[in-house]
N, C-alpha and C positions, 0 to 999 in steps of 0.2 A: 076403562078410560085410558086413552093414550095421551102422550104429551103433545100430539098434533091437534087434539080436540080443543077448540077455542074456549068452550065452557070450562073444561078441566083446567086449562091454563089460567083463566080468570079466577076460578075458585082457588087455585094454588096461590095466585097473587094476593087475593083477599086474605087467605090464611096467613101468608107471610107478613102482610101489612099488620094484621091483628097481633101476631106474635111480636113484631117489631114495636108496635105501640105499647104492648105490655112491658117489653124489655126497656123501652125508653122511659116509661113511667117509673119502673122499678129503679132504674139508674138515676133518674132525676130525683127520686125520693132519697136515694143513697147519697147523692152529692149536693142536696139542698143545704145551703150554708147554715140555716138555723137548726136543722136536724143534725148536721155534722157537729155543730157546737154543742148541742144537747148531748149527743153520744159521747163526745170527748169530755164534756163536763162530768157526765156520769162516771166515766172511767177514772177521771182524776179524783172525784169525790170518793169512789170506791177504794182507790189506792191510798188516799189520805186516811180513810177510815181504817183500813187494814194496818197502815203504818202506825196510826194512833193506838190501835189495840196492842200492837207489839210493844210500843214504847210504854204504854201503861202497865204492861206485864213486867217490864224491867224496872221502871222507876215511876212512882206516882206523880212526882213533880214534872216529869217530862210531858205528861198529859196536859198539865196546866199551861206549859210553854206552847205546846201545839195549839191549844185552844186560843191562847193569846195571839199566836201568829195567824190563826184563821180569822180572828176578830179583826186584826190589823189588815189582813188581806181584804176583808169585807169593807173596812173603812176606805182603803185605797180604791177598791172597785167603785164604791159610792162616789168618792171624789172624782174619779175618772168619768163616771156617768154625768155628773154635774158639768164638768168641763166639756164633755163631748156634745152636750146639747147644742152648743153653738156651732159645731162643725160635724154634721151627720155624715157628710161624704167621706171625711177622713176616717171616721169610726167604721164606716162600711168597708173601706179599703183595708183598714187594719184587721178587721174581723175576717175578711176574706183571706188575707195573707196568713193570719194565725190558723184558720181552718185548713188552708192548703198545706201549711207546714205540718200541722198535726196529722193530716191525712197522709202526707208523704212519709211521716215517721212510723206510722202503723202499717204493717204489711197487709196487703190485700188478702182477703180470705179466698178459699177455693171457689166458693159460690160467686164472689165478685169477679174473679178471673174468668170463670165459665160464662157468666152473664155478659161480660165485656166481649169475650170471644164470639159468642153467639150473636150479639148485637152487631159486631163488626161484620160477620158473615152475612147476616140478614140485610144490613144496610148497603152492602157492596153493590147489588143490582140496582138499588134505588139511587145510589151515587152516580152510577153510569147513566141512568135514565135522566137524572137532574142535570148532569153535565151535557148530555145531548140536547135537552130542551133549552138550556142556557145558550149553547152554541147556535142553535136554530133561531132563537129569539134575537141573538146578536146579529145574525145574518139578515133577518127580516127588518131590523131597526137601522141597519147601516144605510140603506138607500134613503129612507125618509129623513134621517139625520143629515145626510149630505145635501138633500134638497133644501132642508131648512137652513143649513149653513150657506148655501148658494143664494137663497132668497135674502138672508141677512146681509151678505156681502153686496148684493145688487142694491138693496135699499141704502146701505151705507155709502156706496159709490154715488148713487143718485143724490143723496143728501149733501155729500161733499161738492158735487158739481153745482148744485143749487146755491150752496154757500159761496162758492167761488164766483159764480155769476152775479149774485147779489153784491158781493164785496167789490167786484169790478165796476158794477154800475154805480155803487156808492162812491167809489174813488173817482170815477168820471164826473159825477155830480159835484164833488168837492173841488175838483180841478177846474171845472167850468165856473163855479162860483168864485174861486180865487182869481181866475182870469178876468171876470167881470169886475171884481173889486179892484184889481190892479188897473184896469182900463178906466174905471170911474175915477180913480185917484189921479191918473195922468191927465185927464181932460181938464183944461183950465176953466175956471168959472163954475165948476161943480161944487156944491157945498159938501163938506165932509160929513 
């Protein structure tokens, strides 16, 4: 198969699309806010558990303090959930920000770096293709949009002309009525 063979090129494109789809699915799974929060929560819980184990080895009452703190954190979290029920958008934005912050603090793994690099490489041809299609669509839509704009302008002009004409005729009618009324008032013997 040569790269000039259309079937080979199509096959290569399909394989690239399939790889890109898998990479995008893996990346979206990796950056899914709920899964990010779950991973970060697990890491924090693990760290707290290890810290508690160290503290309990040093002093037994330190474990009670850590437990009390965890309980207080749970109470605070429960109170926050109750308050957040009234404003889910703010909660979502805060969770997104916390997740983003946590993700930025944790260094990317080699697998994530490789996946991001391969995704970028695989997406590059598609980006060019999408850009070309968007430009072409813009060129095709430019003329109909201009025609629509011209039609709207013409209708607006016709409407303004009709309004001016009607206003002029109405003004003439009012003027004639005023002249008749004035004439009638000037004629002697006419009842008012």
